[in-house]
C-alpha positions, 0 to 999 in steps of 0.5 A: 828103674832106679838103682839106688838101694838103701841098706842097713847100717850095722857095726859102722858099715852098710849091711845088706839084708840077710834075705835079699828082700827090698821095699820100693820107696816112691817120691811123694811129690810125683809118685816116681820110684826113688829107691829100693829099701832093705826089708829087714828080717829078724836075723838082720835085727839080731845082727844090729842088736849084737853089734850094739851089745858088744859096743855098749860097755866101752861107750858107757866107760867113756866119761859123759864129757867125752861122749858129749865131745863126740856128740858135738862133733856129730852136730858140727858135721850135721851143720857142714852137711845140712844142705845134703840132709835137707835135700834128702828130707825134701825128696823123701817126705815131700817137704818144701825146701824151707821146711826141710831146712828148718827141720834139719836146723832143729835136729842140729840144735838137739845135738848141741843141747845134749852134747852140752848135757855131757858136762851136767848129766846131773844127779843130786846130793841127799841128806840123811837121818843117819849121822855121818852118812853122805848120799848122792845119785848118779845116772847109769845107762840102760844098755841098748836103746831100741828107737822107732821113729816115724816119717813125718819129721824124720831127722828131728825124730832121730835127733830127739831120741838118739842124742839123749840115748847116746849121752847117757851111755847107751848104744842104739838100734834105730828102726828107720821109718820105711817112708824116710829111709835114706835120711837115717842112713845118712845120719848113721854115716855122719855119726861114724865120720864124726868119731862115734865108735862102730856098733854104738849106732845102728840102723835097721830098715824095713816094715814095722810089723817085721823089723820093728816088732823084732826090735820090741820083742828082743830081750836084749833091748833094754829101753824102747822109745816109739813115736807113732800111732796109739794102736801100735803104742799099746801093743809095744807097752803090752809086749815090752812091758811083760819083760819089764823093758822101759818104754817111752811112747809119744803117740797120737793127738787130736789137739784142740785150738780154742778161739775166744771172743776177745782173740786177735782173729788175724793172729788166731787164723794165722796160727790156726792155719799153721797148726792144721796145714803145715807139714801137710797136717802130718804132726802129732801136735797138729791143731785139728779141732777148732773150738770157737766162741759162737759170737766170733764163729762166722768171722773166724770160719770165713777167714780160716777158709779164705786162708786155707784156699790161699795156701800154695801146694807143692815142693818149690821154695815158698810153697805152704805145704807139700804132699803127705808121705805115701799113697796109702796115707793120702787114700786114708785121709780122702776116705776119712773126709768121705765118711765125714761128709756122710755123717753130715759134715759140710766141706767148706774147702778142700776135701780132695786131691788136687787135679792140676797137672803138676800135682796130680801124680803126687800124694797131695790133699787140699787143705780141708775145713769141715763144719757141721760135725759133732765133737763126738763124730769120727773126724771130731775124735780120731787123728787123721794125720793130714791137712784136715780140720773141723770147726765147732761152736762153743758158748763160753770158756767152760764149754770149750774146756769140756769139749777140749777134754772130751777126747781120749788124747791129751797131747797139745792144746792152744788158746787164743785170748787177750785175757790172762785169767782165761788163758791161765784157767784153761792152760791149768785145766786142759788135758794136754802135756803142752798148752800154748797161749796165742800160738799154735798147737806145736813148737817144742824146742830141744830143752823143752819136755814134750809128751801127753796124757791118755792115748797120747803117751805113757807119761814119759817126756822127750826131749829136755832133761826129762829125756834123761829119765828115759835113757838112764837108771838112777843109782843112789850111792851112800857112804858112812864116814867113821870119825874114829878112823880120822885120827 
């Protein structure tokens, strides 16, 4: 039995749970017990919020440039400890090492971007219809930011939310993902070592229905940013909306990937496999619906199946995908595949957990391609959050667009074609916050806004400068100059 216990981080130090309750965290690769994680109570969450409330005014009183310099120090320390961060991610989430290192690098870039934003944090100068009136806007902090992150890309999600919140002058209470708890604790330790004042960044561990809900319900929390399921997002919007807290929601996706008859099929298969199967399909931006022109359907199908069957599962360097993050998630995916088979879906490859000795104890799901389902089937409509994709034949670009938009989600989309006209026509009309041409369905960068339509979000965008609108209030300041007083 492991002795590693992961506490909360409150007011610049480790904080044991008030109720002395713990959750067991298991390694996705082999199912062994990794750690015991704080099962925070409402009392623990309130302690974190109190620390954040007391620290926030002094943090907001610093100039944005001074805050940016501290964020730059955090970025430097993250780079110095990048191997440690990546190893933690690989162990907790089951990512192959190159994927964990890539995610860590992206989080560092996010820190560097928003550190630089301290020198901008731009407002606007405005003209007025009133003579001698001069007007401009400035950004002021919201107050306390409650950040709730998932486990699929833990350090990236922490960075996406924490750095824009901090540069705007907010203090933070982060609800760590229960399936990736230690990476949040390590990040908090780094912020302190880099000079972030105590209480400005706090972490609460535990179950979403307990500690996450307490964060959402607390009237002292001024802005809630949540990445996760659409059902939970709807609840947050309802509950936090009643008290007029600002809410930013980045939710699920059932993202279409269109392959036209003039596409480079080698490139299309390459990006299709990455979109569907990288990170074990655990991306809100995963490409899970392939809408393929009928004339190239059989060729694309056969090549995609061959590619899926060639992918190597495991957590060693060079492996293509690891396990999903928990036994619960693995069983949910396997059950969804079984229901698809019952609906008439043909499992072209995968469809089960591998039974090889080295993988049998882990939470693996073989890369799965399913044919023969309607676009209105459960698997054709609902997010699975695993390495599972469905194939659907379409006659032309108009049918592809109609099928792409026949979803409650609207997060990302991709189209593969050599026609600029087709690409632009589709990208302008597809119901998605991100549209990529001859790429995958994912791939946002620190300076690019990310978010979706419909059941994929509530219209906010993170990261990029658009994230500043989530974490700041815009204030209009005007002066009336009296020329008579100039002499």
